[in-house]
C-alpha positions in Angstrom: 1.9 26.9 3.7 1.9 24.8 0.4 3.5 21.5 0.2 5.9 19.9 -2.3 5.7 16.4 -3.8 8.5 15.4 -1.5 6.1 16.0 1.4 3.8 13.3 0.2 3.7 9.9 1.6 5.1 7.1 -0.6 1.6 5.8 -0.9 0.2 9.1 -2.2 3.2 9.7 -4.4 2.8 6.3 -6.0 -1.0 6.5 -6.3 -0.9 9.7 -8.3 2.4 10.7 -9.7 3.9 7.2 -10.5 0.5 6.2 -12.0 0.4 9.4 -14.1 4.0 8.9 -15.3 3.1 5.4 -16.6 1.1 7.2 -19.3 3.1 10.4 -19.9 5.4 12.7 -18.0 3.2 15.6 -19.3 0.4 14.3 -17.1 2.7 13.9 -14.2 3.7 17.6 -14.4 0.1 18.7 -13.9 -0.3 16.5 -10.8 3.1 17.6 -9.5 2.4 21.3 -9.8 -0.9 20.7 -8.0 1.0 20.0 -4.7 2.0 23.7 -4.6 -1.6 24.6 -4.2 -2.3 22.1 -1.4 -1.9 22.8 2.3 -1.4 19.1 3.3 -1.6 15.6 1.9 -5.3 15.3 2.4 -5.9 18.5 0.5 -3.5 17.3 -2.2 -5.4 14.0 -2.7 -8.7 15.8 -2.8 -7.4 18.3 -5.4 -5.8 15.5 -7.4 -9.1 13.6 -7.5 -11.0 16.7 -8.7 -8.3 17.4 -11.3 -8.5 13.8 -12.6 -12.3 14.3 -13.0 -11.8 17.6 -14.8 -9.3 16.1 -17.2 -11.7 13.3 -18.1 -14.1 16.0 -19.5 -11.6 17.1 -22.1 -12.1 16.0 -25.7 -9.2 14.6 -27.8 -7.9 18.0 -29.0 -8.2 19.7 -25.6 -6.4 16.7 -24.0 -3.6 17.0 -26.5 -3.3 20.7 -25.7 -3.4 20.1 -22.0 -0.6 17.6 -22.3 1.6 20.0 -24.1 1.1 18.5 -27.6 1.4 14.9 -26.4 -1.0 12.7 -28.2 -2.6 9.9 -26.1 -5.7 7.9 -26.7 -8.6 9.1 -24.7 -9.3 5.5 -23.7 -5.8 5.2 -22.2 -6.0 8.6 -20.6 -9.4 7.9 -19.0 -8.1 4.5 -17.8 -5.1 6.2 -16.2 -7.3 8.8 -14.5 -9.7 6.1 -13.3 -6.8 4.3 -11.8 -5.5 7.4 -10.1 -9.0 8.1 -8.6 -9.1 4.5 -7.4 -5.6 4.7 -6.0 -6.5 7.9 -4.1 -9.6 6.2 -2.6 -7.3 3.4 -1.4 -4.7 5.8 0.1 -7.4 7.8 1.9 -8.4 4.6 3.7 -4.9 4.3 5.2 -4.5 6.2 8.4 -1.9 9.0 8.0 0.2 7.6 10.9 0.5 4.3 8.9 1.7 5.9 5.7 5.4 6.1 5.0 7.0 9.5 4.6 10.4 9.1 3.1 11.4 12.8 3.6 9.3 13.4 6.7 6.2 15.5 7.0 
C-alpha cells in the first residue's frame, strides 16, 4: 500500500520536502507525489535519492519545463539536490525506531 507524506518521519520530511521547498514549491511537488509510489519510508528515501540524481541530468530548459515553467539556476538546483541526497544519507543512518513520526506510521 502506498504511503503519503504524512507517513514520513519528521527527519525524512525535513530532509527532502523542506529542503526542496527552500528552492521552489514546484520541486517540492515532485518529491511529494513520489510518496504515493513508495511502499514505506525506506522505499521513499531510496526513490527520492534516485529522483534527485535524475533531475541533476536535466539541462536548463528541461529543468524549467520539469519545474512547471519556474526558472531556477542550475547551480542552485544542483546544490539543493546535493543537499537532499546528503540529508537522505544522514536520515538513513538514524534507526527507524529513533525517528519521530508526528502522525504515526
